Biotite code that builds the C-alpha atoms (Angstrom):
import biotite.structure as struc

atoms = struc.array([
    struc.Atom([-11.499, -2.144, 18.890], chain_id="A", res_id=1, res_name="UNK", atom_name="CA", element="C"),
    struc.Atom([-8.250, -1.999, 20.762], chain_id="A", res_id=2, res_name="UNK", atom_name="CA", element="C"),
    struc.Atom([-6.746, 1.356, 21.573], chain_id="A", res_id=3, res_name="UNK", atom_name="CA", element="C"),
    struc.Atom([-4.303, 2.615, 18.962], chain_id="A", res_id=4, res_name="UNK", atom_name="CA", element="C"),
    struc.Atom([-5.803, 0.656, 16.070], chain_id="A", res_id=5, res_name="UNK", atom_name="CA", element="C"),
    struc.Atom([-7.889, 2.385, 13.451], chain_id="A", res_id=6, res_name="UNK", atom_name="CA", element="C"),
    struc.Atom([-9.400, -0.855, 12.124], chain_id="A", res_id=7, res_name="UNK", atom_name="CA", element="C"),
    struc.Atom([-9.415, -4.600, 12.706], chain_id="A", res_id=8, res_name="UNK", atom_name="CA", element="C"),
    struc.Atom([-7.985, -7.073, 10.205], chain_id="A", res_id=9, res_name="UNK", atom_name="CA", element="C"),
    struc.Atom([-9.712, -10.425, 9.895], chain_id="A", res_id=10, res_name="UNK", atom_name="CA", element="C"),
    struc.Atom([-8.167, -13.652, 8.678], chain_id="A", res_id=11, res_name="UNK", atom_name="CA", element="C"),
    struc.Atom([-10.840, -13.690, 5.981], chain_id="A", res_id=12, res_name="UNK", atom_name="CA", element="C"),
    struc.Atom([-9.565, -10.357, 4.635], chain_id="A", res_id=13, res_name="UNK", atom_name="CA", element="C"),
    struc.Atom([-6.036, -11.741, 4.421], chain_id="A", res_id=14, res_name="UNK", atom_name="CA", element="C"),
    struc.Atom([-7.333, -14.805, 2.538], chain_id="A", res_id=15, res_name="UNK", atom_name="CA", element="C"),
    struc.Atom([-9.323, -12.623, 0.116], chain_id="A", res_id=16, res_name="UNK", atom_name="CA", element="C"),
    struc.Atom([-6.282, -10.411, -0.434], chain_id="A", res_id=17, res_name="UNK", atom_name="CA", element="C"),
    struc.Atom([-4.199, -13.519, -1.162], chain_id="A", res_id=18, res_name="UNK", atom_name="CA", element="C"),
    struc.Atom([-6.733, -14.660, -3.784], chain_id="A", res_id=19, res_name="UNK", atom_name="CA", element="C"),
    struc.Atom([-6.621, -11.263, -5.514], chain_id="A", res_id=20, res_name="UNK", atom_name="CA", element="C"),
    struc.Atom([-2.827, -11.113, -5.479], chain_id="A", res_id=21, res_name="UNK", atom_name="CA", element="C"),
    struc.Atom([-2.543, -14.668, -6.796], chain_id="A", res_id=22, res_name="UNK", atom_name="CA", element="C"),
    struc.Atom([-4.976, -13.840, -9.625], chain_id="A", res_id=23, res_name="UNK", atom_name="CA", element="C"),
    struc.Atom([-2.598, -11.029, -10.679], chain_id="A", res_id=24, res_name="UNK", atom_name="CA", element="C"),
    struc.Atom([0.272, -13.540, -10.748], chain_id="A", res_id=25, res_name="UNK", atom_name="CA", element="C"),
    struc.Atom([3.702, -11.950, -10.782], chain_id="A", res_id=26, res_name="UNK", atom_name="CA", element="C"),
    struc.Atom([7.190, -12.883, -9.695], chain_id="A", res_id=27, res_name="UNK", atom_name="CA", element="C"),
    struc.Atom([8.484, -13.420, -6.195], chain_id="A", res_id=28, res_name="UNK", atom_name="CA", element="C"),
    struc.Atom([10.392, -10.719, -4.382], chain_id="A", res_id=29, res_name="UNK", atom_name="CA", element="C"),
    struc.Atom([13.801, -10.486, -2.781], chain_id="A", res_id=30, res_name="UNK", atom_name="CA", element="C"),
    struc.Atom([13.142, -13.506, -0.539], chain_id="A", res_id=31, res_name="UNK", atom_name="CA", element="C"),
    struc.Atom([12.970, -15.756, -3.625], chain_id="A", res_id=32, res_name="UNK", atom_name="CA", element="C"),
    struc.Atom([9.575, -17.188, -2.651], chain_id="A", res_id=33, res_name="UNK", atom_name="CA", element="C"),
    struc.Atom([7.188, -17.652, -5.567], chain_id="A", res_id=34, res_name="UNK", atom_name="CA", element="C"),
    struc.Atom([3.523, -18.699, -5.406], chain_id="A", res_id=35, res_name="UNK", atom_name="CA", element="C"),
    struc.Atom([4.366, -22.403, -5.696], chain_id="A", res_id=36, res_name="UNK", atom_name="CA", element="C"),
    struc.Atom([6.572, -22.238, -2.634], chain_id="A", res_id=37, res_name="UNK", atom_name="CA", element="C"),
    struc.Atom([4.227, -19.868, -0.766], chain_id="A", res_id=38, res_name="UNK", atom_name="CA", element="C"),
    struc.Atom([1.293, -22.237, -1.370], chain_id="A", res_id=39, res_name="UNK", atom_name="CA", element="C"),
    struc.Atom([3.141, -25.205, 0.154], chain_id="A", res_id=40, res_name="UNK", atom_name="CA", element="C"),
    struc.Atom([2.658, -23.704, 3.620], chain_id="A", res_id=41, res_name="UNK", atom_name="CA", element="C"),
    struc.Atom([-0.230, -21.394, 2.748], chain_id="A", res_id=42, res_name="UNK", atom_name="CA", element="C"),
    struc.Atom([-2.137, -21.621, 6.024], chain_id="A", res_id=43, res_name="UNK", atom_name="CA", element="C"),
    struc.Atom([0.941, -20.871, 8.141], chain_id="A", res_id=44, res_name="UNK", atom_name="CA", element="C"),
    struc.Atom([2.170, -18.089, 5.822], chain_id="A", res_id=45, res_name="UNK", atom_name="CA", element="C"),
    struc.Atom([-1.210, -16.316, 5.860], chain_id="A", res_id=46, res_name="UNK", atom_name="CA", element="C"),
    struc.Atom([-1.535, -16.764, 9.626], chain_id="A", res_id=47, res_name="UNK", atom_name="CA", element="C"),
    struc.Atom([1.911, -15.238, 10.239], chain_id="A", res_id=48, res_name="UNK", atom_name="CA", element="C"),
    struc.Atom([1.062, -12.287, 7.999], chain_id="A", res_id=49, res_name="UNK", atom_name="CA", element="C"),
    struc.Atom([-2.340, -11.765, 9.671], chain_id="A", res_id=50, res_name="UNK", atom_name="CA", element="C"),
    struc.Atom([-0.772, -12.016, 13.125], chain_id="A", res_id=51, res_name="UNK", atom_name="CA", element="C"),
    struc.Atom([1.899, -9.415, 12.349], chain_id="A", res_id=52, res_name="UNK", atom_name="CA", element="C"),
    struc.Atom([-0.573, -7.035, 10.678], chain_id="A", res_id=53, res_name="UNK", atom_name="CA", element="C"),
    struc.Atom([-3.259, -7.300, 13.355], chain_id="A", res_id=54, res_name="UNK", atom_name="CA", element="C"),
    struc.Atom([-0.762, -6.869, 16.190], chain_id="A", res_id=55, res_name="UNK", atom_name="CA", element="C"),
    struc.Atom([0.837, -3.826, 14.561], chain_id="A", res_id=56, res_name="UNK", atom_name="CA", element="C"),
    struc.Atom([4.268, -5.445, 14.270], chain_id="A", res_id=57, res_name="UNK", atom_name="CA", element="C"),
    struc.Atom([4.266, -5.794, 10.466], chain_id="A", res_id=58, res_name="UNK", atom_name="CA", element="C"),
    struc.Atom([7.139, -4.218, 8.562], chain_id="A", res_id=59, res_name="UNK", atom_name="CA", element="C"),
    struc.Atom([7.608, -4.706, 4.814], chain_id="A", res_id=60, res_name="UNK", atom_name="CA", element="C"),
    struc.Atom([10.658, -6.425, 3.392], chain_id="A", res_id=61, res_name="UNK", atom_name="CA", element="C"),
    struc.Atom([13.041, -4.668, 1.003], chain_id="A", res_id=62, res_name="UNK", atom_name="CA", element="C"),
    struc.Atom([11.923, -4.779, -2.622], chain_id="A", res_id=63, res_name="UNK", atom_name="CA", element="C"),
    struc.Atom([13.757, -6.645, -5.355], chain_id="A", res_id=64, res_name="UNK", atom_name="CA", element="C"),
    struc.Atom([15.105, -4.282, -8.014], chain_id="A", res_id=65, res_name="UNK", atom_name="CA", element="C"),
    struc.Atom([14.809, -5.429, -11.615], chain_id="A", res_id=66, res_name="UNK", atom_name="CA", element="C"),
    struc.Atom([15.834, -3.305, -14.578], chain_id="A", res_id=67, res_name="UNK", atom_name="CA", element="C"),
    struc.Atom([13.358, -3.313, -17.439], chain_id="A", res_id=68, res_name="UNK", atom_name="CA", element="C"),
    struc.Atom([13.903, -1.694, -20.855], chain_id="A", res_id=69, res_name="UNK", atom_name="CA", element="C"),
    struc.Atom([12.013, 1.437, -21.879], chain_id="A", res_id=70, res_name="UNK", atom_name="CA", element="C"),
    struc.Atom([10.920, 2.346, -25.408], chain_id="A", res_id=71, res_name="UNK", atom_name="CA", element="C"),
    struc.Atom([13.727, 4.887, -25.769], chain_id="A", res_id=72, res_name="UNK", atom_name="CA", element="C"),
    struc.Atom([16.383, 2.216, -25.120], chain_id="A", res_id=73, res_name="UNK", atom_name="CA", element="C"),
    struc.Atom([17.117, 3.210, -21.550], chain_id="A", res_id=74, res_name="UNK", atom_name="CA", element="C"),
    struc.Atom([16.293, 1.047, -18.574], chain_id="A", res_id=75, res_name="UNK", atom_name="CA", element="C"),
    struc.Atom([14.221, 1.780, -15.505], chain_id="A", res_id=76, res_name="UNK", atom_name="CA", element="C"),
    struc.Atom([14.308, 0.119, -12.129], chain_id="A", res_id=77, res_name="UNK", atom_name="CA", element="C"),
    struc.Atom([11.187, -1.808, -11.154], chain_id="A", res_id=78, res_name="UNK", atom_name="CA", element="C"),
    struc.Atom([10.690, -2.722, -7.493], chain_id="A", res_id=79, res_name="UNK", atom_name="CA", element="C"),
    struc.Atom([9.117, -6.140, -6.908], chain_id="A", res_id=80, res_name="UNK", atom_name="CA", element="C"),
    struc.Atom([7.759, -6.659, -3.376], chain_id="A", res_id=81, res_name="UNK", atom_name="CA", element="C"),
    struc.Atom([7.584, -10.089, -1.762], chain_id="A", res_id=82, res_name="UNK", atom_name="CA", element="C"),
    struc.Atom([4.335, -12.031, -1.998], chain_id="A", res_id=83, res_name="UNK", atom_name="CA", element="C"),
    struc.Atom([3.630, -11.376, 1.686], chain_id="A", res_id=84, res_name="UNK", atom_name="CA", element="C"),
    struc.Atom([4.105, -7.638, 1.162], chain_id="A", res_id=85, res_name="UNK", atom_name="CA", element="C"),
    struc.Atom([1.807, -7.664, -1.866], chain_id="A", res_id=86, res_name="UNK", atom_name="CA", element="C"),
    struc.Atom([-0.870, -9.399, 0.209], chain_id="A", res_id=87, res_name="UNK", atom_name="CA", element="C"),
    struc.Atom([-0.415, -6.858, 3.015], chain_id="A", res_id=88, res_name="UNK", atom_name="CA", element="C"),
    struc.Atom([-0.751, -3.990, 0.527], chain_id="A", res_id=89, res_name="UNK", atom_name="CA", element="C"),
    struc.Atom([-3.941, -5.569, -0.818], chain_id="A", res_id=90, res_name="UNK", atom_name="CA", element="C"),
    struc.Atom([-5.395, -5.846, 2.709], chain_id="A", res_id=91, res_name="UNK", atom_name="CA", element="C"),
    struc.Atom([-4.720, -2.140, 3.262], chain_id="A", res_id=92, res_name="UNK", atom_name="CA", element="C"),
    struc.Atom([-6.224, -1.301, -0.110], chain_id="A", res_id=93, res_name="UNK", atom_name="CA", element="C"),
    struc.Atom([-9.335, -3.408, 0.582], chain_id="A", res_id=94, res_name="UNK", atom_name="CA", element="C"),
    struc.Atom([-9.870, -1.552, 3.870], chain_id="A", res_id=95, res_name="UNK", atom_name="CA", element="C"),
    struc.Atom([-9.343, 2.024, 2.688], chain_id="A", res_id=96, res_name="UNK", atom_name="CA", element="C"),
    struc.Atom([-10.620, 1.999, -0.873], chain_id="A", res_id=97, res_name="UNK", atom_name="CA", element="C"),
    struc.Atom([-14.325, 1.653, 0.060], chain_id="A", res_id=98, res_name="UNK", atom_name="CA", element="C"),
    struc.Atom([-14.011, 4.587, 2.469], chain_id="A", res_id=99, res_name="UNK", atom_name="CA", element="C"),
    struc.Atom([-12.895, 6.989, -0.223], chain_id="A", res_id=100, res_name="UNK", atom_name="CA", element="C"),
    struc.Atom([-14.346, 5.463, -3.388], chain_id="A", res_id=101, res_name="UNK", atom_name="CA", element="C"),
    struc.Atom([-17.819, 6.909, -2.815], chain_id="A", res_id=102, res_name="UNK", atom_name="CA", element="C"),
    struc.Atom([-16.410, 10.346, -2.131], chain_id="A", res_id=103, res_name="UNK", atom_name="CA", element="C"),
    struc.Atom([-14.194, 10.554, -5.212], chain_id="A", res_id=104, res_name="UNK", atom_name="CA", element="C"),
    struc.Atom([-16.066, 8.247, -7.583], chain_id="A", res_id=105, res_name="UNK", atom_name="CA", element="C"),
    struc.Atom([-17.345, 10.395, -10.447], chain_id="A", res_id=106, res_name="UNK", atom_name="CA", element="C"),
    struc.Atom([-15.597, 13.617, -9.556], chain_id="A", res_id=107, res_name="UNK", atom_name="CA", element="C"),
    struc.Atom([-12.653, 15.623, -10.749], chain_id="A", res_id=108, res_name="UNK", atom_name="CA", element="C"),
    struc.Atom([-10.894, 14.687, -7.514], chain_id="A", res_id=109, res_name="UNK", atom_name="CA", element="C"),
    struc.Atom([-10.443, 11.110, -8.778], chain_id="A", res_id=110, res_name="UNK", atom_name="CA", element="C"),
    struc.Atom([-6.920, 11.918, -9.984], chain_id="A", res_id=111, res_name="UNK", atom_name="CA", element="C"),
    struc.Atom([-6.138, 13.255, -6.524], chain_id="A", res_id=112, res_name="UNK", atom_name="CA", element="C"),
    struc.Atom([-7.255, 9.946, -4.984], chain_id="A", res_id=113, res_name="UNK", atom_name="CA", element="C"),
    struc.Atom([-4.986, 7.997, -7.325], chain_id="A", res_id=114, res_name="UNK", atom_name="CA", element="C"),
    struc.Atom([-2.119, 10.350, -6.504], chain_id="A", res_id=115, res_name="UNK", atom_name="CA", element="C"),
    struc.Atom([-2.697, 10.005, -2.747], chain_id="A", res_id=116, res_name="UNK", atom_name="CA", element="C"),
    struc.Atom([-2.860, 6.202, -3.028], chain_id="A", res_id=117, res_name="UNK", atom_name="CA", element="C"),
    struc.Atom([0.428, 6.106, -4.928], chain_id="A", res_id=118, res_name="UNK", atom_name="CA", element="C"),
    struc.Atom([2.068, 8.428, -2.408], chain_id="A", res_id=119, res_name="UNK", atom_name="CA", element="C"),
    struc.Atom([0.832, 6.384, 0.562], chain_id="A", res_id=120, res_name="UNK", atom_name="CA", element="C"),
    struc.Atom([2.043, 3.143, -0.999], chain_id="A", res_id=121, res_name="UNK", atom_name="CA", element="C"),
    struc.Atom([5.476, 4.694, -1.490], chain_id="A", res_id=122, res_name="UNK", atom_name="CA", element="C"),
    struc.Atom([5.533, 5.973, 2.085], chain_id="A", res_id=123, res_name="UNK", atom_name="CA", element="C"),
    struc.Atom([4.543, 2.503, 3.365], chain_id="A", res_id=124, res_name="UNK", atom_name="CA", element="C"),
    struc.Atom([7.136, 0.820, 1.176], chain_id="A", res_id=125, res_name="UNK", atom_name="CA", element="C"),
    struc.Atom([9.912, 2.986, 2.603], chain_id="A", res_id=126, res_name="UNK", atom_name="CA", element="C"),
    struc.Atom([8.672, 2.447, 6.173], chain_id="A", res_id=127, res_name="UNK", atom_name="CA", element="C"),
    struc.Atom([7.914, 6.159, 6.677], chain_id="A", res_id=128, res_name="UNK", atom_name="CA", element="C"),
    struc.Atom([11.623, 6.790, 7.333], chain_id="A", res_id=129, res_name="UNK", atom_name="CA", element="C"),
    struc.Atom([13.223, 8.120, 4.195], chain_id="A", res_id=130, res_name="UNK", atom_name="CA", element="C"),
    struc.Atom([11.519, 10.505, 1.820], chain_id="A", res_id=131, res_name="UNK", atom_name="CA", element="C"),
    struc.Atom([13.287, 11.225, -1.430], chain_id="A", res_id=132, res_name="UNK", atom_name="CA", element="C"),
    struc.Atom([13.014, 14.604, -3.103], chain_id="A", res_id=133, res_name="UNK", atom_name="CA", element="C"),
    struc.Atom([10.171, 13.574, -5.435], chain_id="A", res_id=134, res_name="UNK", atom_name="CA", element="C"),
    struc.Atom([8.172, 12.160, -2.518], chain_id="A", res_id=135, res_name="UNK", atom_name="CA", element="C"),
    struc.Atom([8.774, 15.283, -0.445], chain_id="A", res_id=136, res_name="UNK", atom_name="CA", element="C"),
    struc.Atom([7.525, 17.307, -3.401], chain_id="A", res_id=137, res_name="UNK", atom_name="CA", element="C"),
    struc.Atom([4.449, 15.071, -3.601], chain_id="A", res_id=138, res_name="UNK", atom_name="CA", element="C"),
    struc.Atom([3.781, 15.500, 0.105], chain_id="A", res_id=139, res_name="UNK", atom_name="CA", element="C"),
    struc.Atom([4.119, 19.298, -0.164], chain_id="A", res_id=140, res_name="UNK", atom_name="CA", element="C"),
    struc.Atom([1.562, 19.143, -2.984], chain_id="A", res_id=141, res_name="UNK", atom_name="CA", element="C"),
    struc.Atom([-0.823, 17.273, -0.681], chain_id="A", res_id=142, res_name="UNK", atom_name="CA", element="C"),
    struc.Atom([-0.324, 19.886, 2.042], chain_id="A", res_id=143, res_name="UNK", atom_name="CA", element="C"),
    struc.Atom([-1.086, 22.688, -0.439], chain_id="A", res_id=144, res_name="UNK", atom_name="CA", element="C"),
    struc.Atom([-4.172, 20.770, -1.599], chain_id="A", res_id=145, res_name="UNK", atom_name="CA", element="C"),
    struc.Atom([-5.328, 20.354, 2.012], chain_id="A", res_id=146, res_name="UNK", atom_name="CA", element="C"),
    struc.Atom([-4.913, 24.099, 2.607], chain_id="A", res_id=147, res_name="UNK", atom_name="CA", element="C"),
    struc.Atom([-6.832, 24.966, -0.562], chain_id="A", res_id=148, res_name="UNK", atom_name="CA", element="C"),
    struc.Atom([-9.638, 22.464, 0.082], chain_id="A", res_id=149, res_name="UNK", atom_name="CA", element="C"),
    struc.Atom([-9.689, 21.614, 3.801], chain_id="A", res_id=150, res_name="UNK", atom_name="CA", element="C"),
    struc.Atom([-12.773, 19.384, 3.526], chain_id="A", res_id=151, res_name="UNK", atom_name="CA", element="C"),
    struc.Atom([-11.199, 17.217, 0.839], chain_id="A", res_id=152, res_name="UNK", atom_name="CA", element="C"),
    struc.Atom([-9.422, 14.974, 3.318], chain_id="A", res_id=153, res_name="UNK", atom_name="CA", element="C"),
    struc.Atom([-12.071, 15.211, 6.028], chain_id="A", res_id=154, res_name="UNK", atom_name="CA", element="C"),
    struc.Atom([-13.613, 11.854, 5.151], chain_id="A", res_id=155, res_name="UNK", atom_name="CA", element="C"),
    struc.Atom([-10.337, 9.999, 5.325], chain_id="A", res_id=156, res_name="UNK", atom_name="CA", element="C"),
    struc.Atom([-10.525, 8.012, 8.523], chain_id="A", res_id=157, res_name="UNK", atom_name="CA", element="C"),
    struc.Atom([-6.973, 6.756, 8.554], chain_id="A", res_id=158, res_name="UNK", atom_name="CA", element="C"),
    struc.Atom([-5.456, 9.309, 10.881], chain_id="A", res_id=159, res_name="UNK", atom_name="CA", element="C"),
    struc.Atom([-3.015, 10.664, 8.293], chain_id="A", res_id=160, res_name="UNK", atom_name="CA", element="C"),
    struc.Atom([-3.589, 14.378, 7.958], chain_id="A", res_id=161, res_name="UNK", atom_name="CA", element="C"),
    struc.Atom([-1.063, 16.951, 6.740], chain_id="A", res_id=162, res_name="UNK", atom_name="CA", element="C"),
    struc.Atom([-0.052, 19.573, 9.277], chain_id="A", res_id=163, res_name="UNK", atom_name="CA", element="C"),
    struc.Atom([-1.522, 22.901, 8.230], chain_id="A", res_id=164, res_name="UNK", atom_name="CA", element="C"),
    struc.Atom([-0.220, 26.174, 9.565], chain_id="A", res_id=165, res_name="UNK", atom_name="CA", element="C"),
])
């Protein structure tokens, strides 16, 4: 492995991630590219994504905001990432999920894993730059959890560890 990288990304992984994302269907993001258009130049699109991810130069695009109605009559904002960003998220998920799945599988810490995954996805989506109040609160919760159970995050091999002390 090259220095500074915690794992390698293969072109096969990007293709598998694409297949999973396409099976979920969904709308295109802010770039206006849907699956029909993405598939027209599939090989080149996947290669560009793999190249950016494996070189460490990948940055997600802004998400498309769509208001959807709630049961109580109000509306909530739903963020729709681009197809490329959804594939990139799936690659990350495919790499990290097996590392932690065995640890948290049939345990009470499963909810913690889901919470951590959601928090990490939000941090990735906002490019680690801005943290809103709710995300800061979530991160403080993770720090408290790490202090209470220091071995809980020991098996995470992604280099993200809360500062304790």
